[in-house]
N, C-alpha and C positions, 0 to 999 in steps of 0.2 A: 501494500499500499503503500509507502513514503517514498519512492521510487516510484510508481505511478503519481503522484505530487509533485515530484523532483520535476519530472517528465510537463505534466501538465503546465507548471510556473514556466520552464526553458520555450514551450510552443507559443503559450501566449505574452512572453516576453518578447519573444521573436514573432510577431502579427504584431503586437503593441511597436513596437520600432522600424515595422517596414508600413503604418501607417502613421509614423513619424514621422518619415522618410517622401514618404508620400504628399503629407501633408506639405514640408520643406520645399518641393519642388515646386510648389503652386505658389508658394509668398506667404501662406499663413502661417501663424502661430503652432508650436505642436501640441497637441492635447498633453495638457499634465493629468497623472494618475498616483493618487495616494501608495505613497509607499514604492515606487515606482522614481520617478525622476524627484528634480527639486521644485520647491515652493516659495520661489525668495521669489519670480517673476509674474505675477498671473495675468494667466491667458486673454486676451483682447476677447472686450465682449463676457466679460463679469463681473461679476458685481464687486467684489474686491478691484480689478484694471479700472472699473468705473468711480469707487468711490477716490481713490488713486487720481485719475487724471479731470475726473469733473470738472476740480474751477478752473483749468487750465482749459478746457471744450470750446470754443467756439459758434456762434448759431449761425443757417447759412441758410434764408425762406428758403423753403422750397424742396429743401434737399435735410438737415437737419445737422445733431450736433459734429459739426469735425476737431479732431484734436490733430495738433502738430506729432507730423514724423509716421505718422498712422494713418495705410491710404481707409480709402472710405466714410457714409459718414451714419449718424450712431442717432436711436432715440433720448428720448426723455432717460429711459432706464439704462443705459449705454449700451444697446442689442445693435448690433451691425440691422442696418438698415439693404432688403432685400441682397445680403450677402452671406458668409457660411457663414457659422458661427459656431461656437466652441459648446462641445453638449454641455449643458449644466439639469444638474439633479436636483430638484426642487424634493423639501422636507415629505411631501405625498407622496411624490411620486418611489423616494426613496423609502419607505415602510410599507412598499409595494413587493417591492424587488427580490435578490432571493435572502432570504435571513436578511435584509436590513445592509447589505453590501452595496455602498453606493463605491468600492473600487471596482466589484465585481461589474454592476452593472456600468461603471464608463469602458474598462478592458472590453466587455461584450461591442458597444458602440464598437470601440477602435478597432476589433476582428468584422466586425457588420462591415467598415468602412476600408478596412482592406482586402475583402471581399467584391468588392462594387456595389455595395448596396447602402451607403451611410448616403451624407449625404451630397451634396452636389448642384451645384451651382447653375452652372452651363445650362447639364441634362433637368436640371427644374422649370429656368422658363424654357428651355425645348419643348418640352412637354405640356407646358403654357398655352404656349401658344396655339401650337400641337389642338390642343383642347378646347381652347376657343373657335379656332375655323370649325371644330367640328359642330362645337353647340352653334353658331350660326346656319349648318347643315341641318340644325335639329335631330343629331345623330350621338342620341344625348346620352347612352349608354357608352358608345365606345367613347365619347368626349369626356364623358364621366371614368374613365380608367386611364385621361391624360391628367384630367385634374388628383389624383388619387397616385401618381406617380408627384406630381407636383409636391405635392403636401407631403411628402414622403421624403422626397431629396432634398427641400428646404424648411428645418424646423427653423424655429423663431426668430421668423424672419417675414416684415408684408407679405411676401409672396404666398405663402403655405397660408396667409386669412389669405386673400383674393383664390386662391385655389379649392380651399374647404370650404367658402362661400359657392363658389362657379359650382361643387361637387353637388351641394345641398340643389342649387338651379336648377344643375342637370337630373334630379331626381323630381322636381314641383312640375319642371315640364314635361317629364316623362310620365306623370303622373304619378309616383310612387310616392305617396303622400306623407307614411310610418316615417319611411328612409329619411324623406325627406327634412321631415320634424327632426329628427335622430344630431344628421347633419348640423343640422342651422342650431340644433342647444350645442352640440360638442364643440364647435365655434365659440358658441358666447361663451363655454362653460370658463376655454382656453385662454380662450380673450376677449375677458368682462368689456375693454372699452372698444371693441372693433370697429372701425371705421364703418363693416355692413352693420351692424347694433339693428338700428334701424330697419332697414330693411329686413334682416329675418325677421324682425320681430311682427313686421306686415306680413311675412308670410306667415309663420307659424300659426297667427291669427287667423286668417282665413283661413286653413284646414282646419279649425280646432270650429270655424263655425260651420266648416261643411260638414261634417261629421254628427256636430249636433244639429244642425237640419238635418238630417239624413237621419238619424236618428226618431228626430223627431217623425217622419214619413214611414218610416218601418221598426220600428221599434223592434228588437230581439233580447233574448238573455242574454248575460253580460259572457257567460262559456259557450255559448255555443260559435265556434268555430265557424270562421270567412277564409274560404277557401280556393275562392277566384277574383275578390277584387283585387286590387291593389293598391286601390284609392284607398281602404282601409283599413284597419290595424288586424290582426290574426282574428283579437277578442279582445271585447270591452271598448266600440268606440264611445260611447259616451263617457268613460271612464279615461279612454285618454285621451278624448276632447277638453275636459277637465284638467287634467296632471298637464297639458298647456297652455291650459288661462292660467293656471297657478306656474308655469315657469317664466310666462309674460309676464306678471307681477314680478318675480324675483330678476327677475334678469335687466327688467328693468318700470323700476317700480315709481320712478320721477317721469315719467316715458306717456305720449297721447295713449296710449292704448292698456295699460295698465289699468285705471275706472275701467274704463269699457270689458279687462276680462271678469273683474269685479264681477259684476253685473249680469255676464252671461252665466257663470259658476253660477251667480249665486238665480237665478230663470229658470237654467235646469235644473236647479234641484227639487227648484218651487210646484214646477210642472209635475216630477213625480213625486208629491206627497213627500217627500223630506226637509222637512219646515224647521229638526231642531238647525238642521247644515244652511240650506238658507238662511235663518235666523242670522247665521253667525259670519258670512259674506253679506249680508243688504247688513248688519252691524257694523262691519272695518267696512263698508262704504263709503259712510257716513259718518266715521270719527278720523278715518284717515286720506278720502278724498273731499273733505268742504264743503268743491270750487265743483267740484263734478259734475256733469248737466242730467246727471240721471238720480240726484241729491232725493227731487219731490216724487219718484218713480218709487226708490228705495225708504222712504219712510212708508209710503202706503202700503206696499206691501209683505215690508219687515212687521206692519201693522197688522196683517191680514195673519201672520206667523206664527205672533204671539199669541192670537185672537189662536186660531189652529192647534198652536201648544195645550196650554189651557184644558187640563181633564175632568175640572170640576171639584166640588169643594173640599173634598177630602184628598189634594193631592197643591203641590208647588201650587203657592200663588205668584210665585217672583213673573211669571207675562201677562198676568193682568195688572200689573203694578206697571210693568214697562212699557204697558200699550198705554196704561193713562200719559205716561211722558207725553208718546208717539205723537197723538196727540193734542195733549198741547201745544208743541213743536211745530204740530203740522199748522197749524193755526198761529202762531208767533209766525212762522219762517214762511209762509206758502200761503196767504189768506187770500194773495191777490189772482193765485195760479190755477186755483181751487174753483168751479165752475158750481150751478143752484146745482146739480146733483150729486156731488158733490161732500155739497157744505152737508145738503139734506141725511147722505148717507154716513157723513165726518159724524152728525147729530145724534140719528142710530148709534152707531157703535158707542158714543158717550152716554149714552139711555144703558145701553148692553154692561158696559164696563162699571156702572155705577152701581146696577141692579147682581151683579156678577156679584163685586165688593161689598155691599150687603146681606147678600147670602152669605157670604165663609162664613163674617162673624156672624153672623144669629148660625148658622149654624155649629160654630164653637160653642153661643150662647143652651143651646140647646145638648151640646154635648154633655157640658156639668151642668148644666140643670135634669137630664136623667139618671147620670150616677150621684145625684145631689147633694155636687160638689156647687153650693149658691151663694157663695165667693166669687167665683169667678163665673160660673153665666151671671149675676147682676152685672163683674165688668163687664164681658162682652154687651149685650144689653144695654148697658149704658150709652158704649164706641157706638150703635144702630143709629142709635137717638139719634146721640152728636155727628155722625159723622156725615150718615145721609138718612137726617130728617125730612125728605121730600120722596124717600121710597115709601110702601106700602107695606113695608117689611118696621117700621118704623112707630107704626104705629102697635102693632102686634106685640115688639121688644117696651114700647110704654108699657099697654095693662099687666104685662108678666113682672118686665118689673116693680109693679107698686105689689102682687101678687105676694112674691119674696120677701116684702118689706120688711115682715119677723122671723123668715124662714135661719135659719141658724148656718155659719159658712161652708163647716164642712160637717159632712153625714158623723152620724153614733156609728161606734168601732162595734164589732159583736166581740162578744167577751169582756168587754173592756171595763170590768170587775178588778178581772186576772192580769191582764196589761198591764193594767198599774203597778201591780207585783213587783214588775223585772225593769229593770234600771232602762232609760231609755240611752240606746247607740248616740256614740259620739256626731254624727255625720246629720240625725235626723234633727239633732238637740241644734245645731247650729243651723235649719235651716227654719224652723222654729223663732228663731229671733232675728230672724233677715224682717225690718219693718214692709208693711205694704201703701199702699197708698190708702189714703184716708177717705171711704166715702161718705165722708158728710162735704168737702170737699168738688165732691160731681158737678159737676153743671150742663143739665140737659140744655140741648142748642136747639130753640124754637126759628120759622124763617122770618125775617126783621118783619117789624110790624106795619113798615112803607109799603114792603113790596118791593124794593128793589132786588137786581139781578144776584144771584146764588151761583153765579158762573157756567155755568148753562149754557150748550149752542141756542139760540133762540131759534125757530125754525117763519 
């Protein structure tokens, strides 16, 4: 085994040396490999080199930064523009390599280069030019192969970004939409500030909208395979559409289509009856994009989601409280946009909310009333009378509250005499010492004597 390792080391060292000679013949710096060469001089295009020469660099408009005695131009991070660059291994890439060995990854990259499979600017440019010609001839499959070749031969350059974008365009115009979305996403993941960002986002949005509309026209189970249509994913067309909308928002959160993508996702969930998911996205749009043109619809549809999420007085009442806030926001922010029909519907919704909220309070009062905890029951009856004096339940609550006037707050426990023989535990003693609200201070609200406005929408 030790003999094999020695032989492997010699072979790799020879291949690295060959690659270094090839770089020297092209006038390019030899790549540095940890443990195999000196690190005193940083390779051109690396972060260490740019940190040393950044202050001396001069900017040439339309070209990039230029460093004295170094041919070519560089971008703001020191990367050569349309030139061959040294292999740079990021942390994420290193973590995916064999045992996380950066030296091994660099060595393998140089081995590939020595075999004619590494970066080559001339071949990359030739493949890109040929790909453009085939693209103009609408031979998209053949053009895609050329753009793949160009991207692999020019890593880390602007030419690579152009080739990756053109590859995605080939898939798009060849009606291979899933591959196109993946290619656009790969471009934006590797180059978040790519000059092709706007066009890539626009293409992804168009594809996602097509998938969404197709699913509305011909819905199908997510696990039903698509074996014949290249324009749709293999599985779950609507799921891929929503995922693409999400990527649009994440890749370009301040772009012109970010709020459109959120709204499309929310509407998709709403139409399928997934009101929790729809409500989340409507809420996200209202809070994160206050200047969006979809604000009015997000408020109206969000209100519908909250009403449909509510399951009755025996369940969580948060949706009702949130719906009440949305009604107030609609009245305050969009009063000029509401037509007569919408105003009428909004008044009806507000009436339903008031009725449901009153019913929740009254149901709690009846619950404690039935188990003879009259103190708690009287407090809830009092809340119904105070908060909802115009409701039908207010009169019933007032009558029952009067009937319970002399009733004990707590029911008589069975076998109380025997229970008193045993000491009370510490937790219960603490609870009994918690002061309760003085019922003598309760003030039952009543309608204003002058019949003034009580905050409801007048029809």
